[in-house]
Structure formats: C-alpha cells, structure tokens
N, C-alpha and C positions, 0 to 999 in steps of 0.2 A: 610857330604858326601864325601868320598875320591875320587879325581877324577871327571871328568866333567860328569854329568849326562845327558844321552841321553835315550829318551824312544820312543818306536814306537806304532802306531796304523797300523795293518796290516789286513785290511778287503778283503775279496775276491768280485770281482766285480760282483755278482749275482744278484742284484736287489737293491732298494733302502736302504738307511740306516734306520735302526729300532732303537728303544730305548734302546735295549740291548746294539747294537753297539755304540751308542751316549753316553751311560754311560761308557763302557770302553774306548772310546777316552777322553772323559771329564776328566776321572780320570788320565789317563797318562798325559793330558794338566796341570792338576791341580799340579801333581808331578812334572813335569818339571818346571814349573815357580815357584814352591815353591822353588825348589832348584836351580834356575837360569840356567836350563839346556834348552836342545833343545828336540821338540817335531817333530816327523818325522812320515809323512804318506808314507807307503809302499803299494802297491797294489799287491796282491798276486794271479795274473791271471793264474797260471801254469795249472788250469784245463780247459782246452780249450773248453770242451763240455758244461760247465755250464755259460759262460761268457753271460752277457747280455750288449749290445751295448748300449754305453753311461753311464753305471753304474760306471764308475770309476770317470768320471766327476761329476756325480751326488752326489757320496760320498763328494766329497772335496768341491762341492757347497754347501752341507750341513753343514760342518764342519765350512764353512765360515760363513754362515748364523747364525749358533749358537753361532759365536763371539769367537770359539775356532780354528783358522785357524793353519795349521802346519806351523813349521819353515822350513822344507824341504819336498819337496813333488814332484809328477810328473810334476805338474803346475808351482811350484816355483823353481824346480831345488835344487841344493844343492852339497857339496863336495863328497858325497858318492853315488852319481847317478850312473846308473839309478834306477829310483823307482818304476819301475814295473819289476816284475820278467821275465815275457816274454821276456825282453830285457836284461836280465843276465845270459843267457844260457850258454854262454862261461866259464861264472865263476863257474857254478855246473858242467860242463864237466869237467874243471879242477880238481874241489873237487872230483870227482868221480874217477878219475884217480889215484889220490893220495890215496885214501882209497884202490882200487884195488890192487896198488903196495905194499901197507903196508899189504894186507891180511885181511883188515877190513872190505872188501865187497866182493862179489862175484856175478858172472852171473847165473841167474835162468832160465833154458829153458823149465820150467813146462808149460804145455799148459792150457789154461783157462778150457778145459774139465777136466783135471786131478785135478785142484784147486778146481773145483765145485764137483767133487767126494769125494775129502777129505772133503770138507764141509759137504755134504749130510750124509756122513759116520759118522761123529763127531756128528751131530745133532741126528742122529738116535740112537747113543750111550749116549745120552743127555749130551754131552759135549761140551764145548764152542769151536767152529772152530779155528783152527791155522794152519798155515803152517808147513810141518814136516821136513822143513830145509834139504830136499833131496839133492838140488844142491850144498849145503855146502861143500859135499864131492867129488865132482867130480875132477878129477886129472887134472892138467895142458893140458896132451895129450887130455882128453875128451873135454874139452872146445875149445880148438884149433880146433879139428874135428867139432864140431858143427857150430862154426864161420864160418868154410870154408864151410859150407853147406847152410848157410845163414840162420840159424834156428833164428826165432825171441827171443829176451831175456830181461829180466829186470834185474836190479842191485838191491841186496837186501843187507843189512847192517847186518854183523856179532854181534848179541847180546851177550854181555859177562855176566856171571854168577857175583852174589853180586854186584849188582848195589850200588853205594855208597849213603848214605842219604843226603839231602839236606836241607836248613832251608828256608820255604817259609815265605815272610813277612806277609802272613794272616795267613795261617795254621800251621805254626810253623814247627817243624822238621818232615820230611817224607822219607819213605823207601819204594820203590817198586821193588821188584826184577822180572823186567819185562821178563827176559829169562826164568823164571821158569813158565809163563802164557802165554807167545805170541811166535811165529814163528818169524824168522827173517824178519823183515818190507822190503818192497820194497821203496828203495829211488830215483830210477830213471826208470819210466816207458818205456814201448817200443817205444813211440812216441817220445822220447827224453826230454820230460820234467820232472824235478823233482817233488818227491812228497813234502808233506808240511813239513814233517819231516826234510828232507835235506835242502831244500830251505830257510826254516826260519831260522835253526841253521848257515849256510853260511853266509846269508845276516845279521842276528845280529851281527856275528862277524865282518864282513867286515864293516858295518855301525857303529861299535863301540858302540852296544848298551849296556847301563850299567844295565838297569833294564827291564825284561820282565814283564810287569802288562798285564795280559789277564784275561780270564773268566776261572771259575774252571773247565770246561768240559776238559780243556788241563792239568791238574794236575796230571792225569796218565800218561801223555806223557813226563812229564818232565824227569823221569828217563833216558829215551830212547834218550832224547835230550842231557843230560848230557854225556852219552856213546858216542854219535856222537863228543860232544865237546872233550872229552879226545882222542877218535881215532885219530882226527885232531890233538892233540897236544895244543889244545886252552883252557884257563880258560873260563868257561861258567860265564854268568852274574847273577845277583841276579833276583830271581823269586818273583812273588806276584800273587796271583790268586784269583779274585773277586768272591764273591758267586753269585748265579743265582738271576736274576731280574723276579719276579713272578708276576702274575696277583693277584687281591686282593682275589680272590679264590682259590689260591694257584696253579693254572694251569700255565703252563709255557707259556712264550710269544712265540708266532708262527709268522713266516714271513705271514702266510695267514690271520693273522689278518690286515684287511687293516687299522685300525685306529693307528697302532703302528709305522708308517712310518714319519720319521721326515718331509719329505716333504708334507705329508698330513696335519700335525699340521701348518706348515707355510701357506698352500693354505687356511686352516679353520681360519686364523687370530689371531694364537697364538704368542706371542712373544717368541723368544729364550731363554730371562731370566727366564720366567715362566716354560719354558720345562727343563732348566738346574736346576733350584729351586725344581721341582717335582721329577726329578731322584736322586737328593742329600738328599732330605729330608726325603725320605723314605728309605735310605739305612745307611751307616755307614761312617767314616771318619773324624767326626767331634766331638770336646768336647760336644757340646750340639746339639740335635735333633731340629732345627727350621726352619721357613720359611721365605722368604723374603730376603734371601741373594743375593746380586750382584756378578758377576762374581769375581770382585776385592775381595769381601770378602769370597767367596770360595776359592780363591787362597790363602789369607793370613790364614783363619783357617782351611786349609785341614791339616790333620794328618794322614799319613799312618798307625801309631801305633793304631789308633783308628778303623782301619776297622775290621769289625767283620766277623763271619764265617757264621752266618745264613742267609738264603736268605732274600731279601729285597722284599716287598710286594709293587706292584706300585698300587697306587689309583687315577685312571684318573678323578675320580669325583671332585677331588681337582685342578684339572687345571684351570678351569674357574675362581675359586676364586684366585687363584695365579696371573692369567693373569690381572683380576681386580686390584689388588694390584701393579703390575709391572707397567699396564698401567697408573694408577693414579700417580706413581712415575715419568714417563716420561712427562705425562701432567704438572707436578710441575716444571720440571726443563726447562728453556727457550730453551736452544740448542736443546733438544730432543723433545720439543714442535713444533720446526720448522720444523722437519724433519716428525713429525705427520701430520702438515697442509700440507705438499708436498703430502703426501701418499693421506690424506682424499680428497683434490681437485682432484687428479687423480680417486680416487673411484667414487666420485660424478659425475665427467664429463662422466665417463664410464656408470654409472648407470642412470643417468637423463640428459645428455647432451642435448637430443632434446627435453625435458621437460621445460628446465629451461627458465621461463619467465624473471626473475630478475638475470641476471649473476652476481650481486653484492654477492650473496651467496658464489662465489669461491674466494672472497677476504680474505686476509690473516686475517684481523682484525676480521671479521664475522667468521671466522673458529675457530680462537683462543677464541673467546668468548664462542661458542658452547662446545668446549673442556673443558673449565675452568668450566663451570656450569654443565657439565655432569662428571667431574672428581669425581671419587669415585663410579660412578654408573655404569659406561660402564665397560663390561667384554672383548669386544673386539671392536678394532676401527671400524671394518668392519660393527659392528652392526649398526652405524650411517646412513648407506645407505638402511638398512632394511627398509620395509614398515612402521613399528613402527614410524621411525623417516623421513619418507618422507615429513612431513609438513616442516622439515628445509630447505629444496630444491625446493619443488613445492608448488603450492598454491591448497588446498584442494577444492573440490566442495561439499557443503553439502545441500540437499534439505531443504527448509524452513520448509517444514510439519514436518521433523525430529526435527527441533529445536523447533516447535511450540509444539509438542508432549511433549518434557521435559518440557516446562514451556510456559504457555500462556503469561507470560511477557517477552518472549524473545526479542520483539523488545525495549521494555523500558530498559532491562538488556544492550542491544547494545548502545543506545543513551547514557546512564550513564557513561559507560566505555570509550565511546569516549570523553566524556567530561572531564574525569579522565586524559586520556592519552594526550589532548590538554593541559593541565596545567604543562606538565612535559617537562623538558628539552631534547634536542636532543637525550640523553641516559636516559633510565629510572633509577629510584632510586634501593637501594638495594632489594633483595629479601624479606627480612624482611618487610622494609618499604613499598613496594608493597602490600604484604599480608594484611598489616596493612590497606591501603588504600581501598582494596577490601572489606573486612569485614566492614569498615565503610560505604562504598557504598552500601552492601547489607541491613543495618540497615536503610538507607535512602527509598530503594526501597521498603521493605517489600513485604508481599503477596506470597512470594515464598521460599523455604527452601534453606540455602545456598548451599547445595550439589546440588541442581538442577541449581542453578547461576552457579556455577563451571563446570558443566555438560554441560550448554548452550555454555559457553565461550570455553571451550577444544575442543567441537565439531567445533565451527565456526573458530577457530583459526588453529586446526590441523587435522579435520576429524576425530580425535581419541577418544574413548571413555574412554580410560585409557592412562597413560604415564606421563610426567613430569607434575609438578603442573602447574597451570594456569600462576601464578607468574613468573616462569621460562620459560615457553613459551613466555610469553609478552616480558621478557628480552632479550630472545634469538632473536627474531623475530626484536625488536626494535620497538619503538613507530610509525614511518611511516608505516611499513608492517603491524604491528598489527592493527592498525587503519583501512588500507585498507580492511584486511579480515573481520574485525568485520562489516565495511560498507557494504561490499559484501553481506555478510551472513544474518546479522540481522536487517539492516535497509534499505532494499529495499522497 
C-alpha cells in the first residue's frame, strides 16, 4: 500500500448498531490493522430529524465491546476532529462557497410543492422521478433577486456528463453516467445542514481517508462522489463495497428485527469473539472459510483480494455453538478465566444473593472448578445462573416421597454413598475414578437399577432430573457439601 492507510466507519446515530453495521466496521478495522493503518469512527448526524439521543455513544460502546475500538473518534479525539458532522458545519459552508464560486453548484429555489408535482408527473408517465435542473439556468440577477426577497433555497451540485470509470476493490471496474439518469442532487439543505453526498466527500478528504470501504448500496453513488472530488480539485480515495448481509432465507436484514442489534447479543450473554466469528465465517475475505478464529487471527488472515461479490448469508443458528467454542477457549486460558470468574460472581450475587446459605460458593476456587468442569458444555456463561444450575449456588429441597417413588432403597443408597464420600480426601478423585466407585457401590447394593440409583442421587444433590452427571455434581459440590445434601435428603 502506497502511503498511510486510513479508513473510516461512518454510521448515522439513528439507533443501535446492528450486525450489518458491525460487519462494515469490522472489515474496516481488519483492513486498517492488516496494513498498519488507522481506523476512524465518524458520526454522520446531519439528518437532525432522525437522531436518537445516546445512539452515537451506544455505537462507540458497541465497537469497544466487540474488541474493535476506533483509533480516532468523538470519544477518543484525534488530529482530524471534530468527529461529529454536526460540529463541522463551518467546513461544509466553506466547501459550498467554493463550489458556488466555481459554478459547480447553484442555489435552487424550487418549492416542495413543485418538486412533489414533478415526482407525481414522472410516476404518472411510469418514469423514475428526477429533478429537471430548472434552477441551474437562473441568471445571476434572478438569483440575487430571490435572495433579496428572502426566498428559501437549497444548494445543488451540477452533475457533469461522461462520468469517469473507477475501480472498486470488490466489484472491479464500474462506470455509472449519473447525469443521464439523475437530476442535480441537493448538497446543502435549507436548514444549513449538508446532505450525505457533500459531507462524506469533504470529511473523507479532510480526514485523509485513503480507502472508503462501505456497503454495496452506496456503489451507485460513487460516480457522483467522484464528480464532487473532481469539482473540488481533489483526488478521490480508493473505493471498496461490501456485498449485502442477508438472512438465511435470503431476506434483507432489517433494523426492525430485534435480534440483530449488537447490544441485544451482549445482553443475551454472547461473546464478542463469537459474533465476529459468525459474521466473517458467513462471508468472504479469507483464503479459507472456517470458524473459530480469534480477532488476532482475523487480522492476520484477512485478504481484501478474497472479498466476493455475492451476498453473505447470516445463519444465526450457528451462534450458540460458536459461543460454546469461544467460551471454552476462554475457560482454558488462565487470564481469561479470572475475568469469567469475576463476571460469574457478580451474576450469582445478583440472581441468588438473598438465598445463599453458604457464601463460600462465591469463592474463586469454587467458581473455577465449576467453570473447568462445565468447559465444553456451556454455550453461555449466564446459563450457569439459570434454574438448571441453581443447585451449584443454593441447596435444593426435595420431598422424601419423590425420592422413594424413584427407588424404595433411596435411604440405603444415601447411606452407602455417604460411606464412599467419608473415605475420600478433602477433594474428590477424578470423574473417571468416581464413576468407577459409584458402579462398584451399585453392585454392592443391588436390588435397584443403576439408572434409578443415579436418578435418586441427582435429585438429592441438585433437585433436577436431568443435568450434569452425578459424578460431576459430586466433584462440583465437594465431599462436605455433597454429604450434607445426601444426609438431609436421603438419611432423615
């Protein structure tokens, strides 16, 4: 890459960050880090009517949660700020004046009513609505007269014919003669705010953006943007457009889908690594299509030359399994495991605080043991505070009649298991050794099926009819707590 690589992610703060936006931000981040460049977050808040309070902060929060924080942003600052377009209006005013002086732009005084009539007439003729460029031909005297009368106006950009072709990093060579199919576009609205077309060109130039990487929906606008660059006398950046991210049924991702927002995935207990893995494994940009990559591996293996033109299908059903994989990796790593312990302690305290008889369950050693035993089984950390795993934190209450209904030998089973636990050290042996001991114990007792014996013990220890193996429950609880529960449930 010749020169410094600078890319930007430029969302509008109209709501939460969704998966399509996260993919665009991620690919910009990967491109920047791959080429030792800078990743810029710019908030495009010029459409004041659609702003959602707190959305800009929420978008940056989501990027930080995902592990792809910007190098420059409204929050972090940087040499090219401000990074919110609403704070850059003087720059756009200066740019507009430059275009007006060059004759590359003009003031348009057409009323909304006239524009609406133009649109209706075009639709009646079954044509694509477009502005007829009427005010392009106003004389300087006519413009001065309307300004003296205080007539409202917008500023339009004068489209030139024979747009130049450009090379897109994904779609190759493209040429779109925009002047043949569109009217002159508005670049400054009557409220003094610029439109997307002007603001993003001015900002990308002033922020020295080297590569504009964005969704394919902006591909048809690129010719218009290049005309703007040329009108200013600037060289345009390189362009690359990502194909659509679609649902598995080929429907387009919609902001109305409540389950595509990054914030919702975080609340539901999914790891950022799993989410990034999902949106890269369903797309392109890598030599091989595989799952399980870490962020460092995504940066290392990313190849913009491998980006494909066909739409990427998002299969959300893969997310739980991806999360299981990445959670298992975190449990295996000692440093990450300590972070999980801290998070789990807070979750248990919040869910069961007032019910905790033995607060020793909040100790680090116990938490680590639970995580290591459930490694490879858990799909989300928050599952450990679900009713299924409540027995890890609070003691169950199981009616003796329920236990007797499973096996008439429930009391004898309890007494024999207590003897087994009494002969153990302060910590129980391995799961394999404990399973072997339970099978030998069953042979001594006789008279009841092994499955019934396991069911009685699982009920006594956890209050659950399904779940982890009895051996795992015994190891999780430890001999002292396990003995106390069996004594209470089976040997009264």
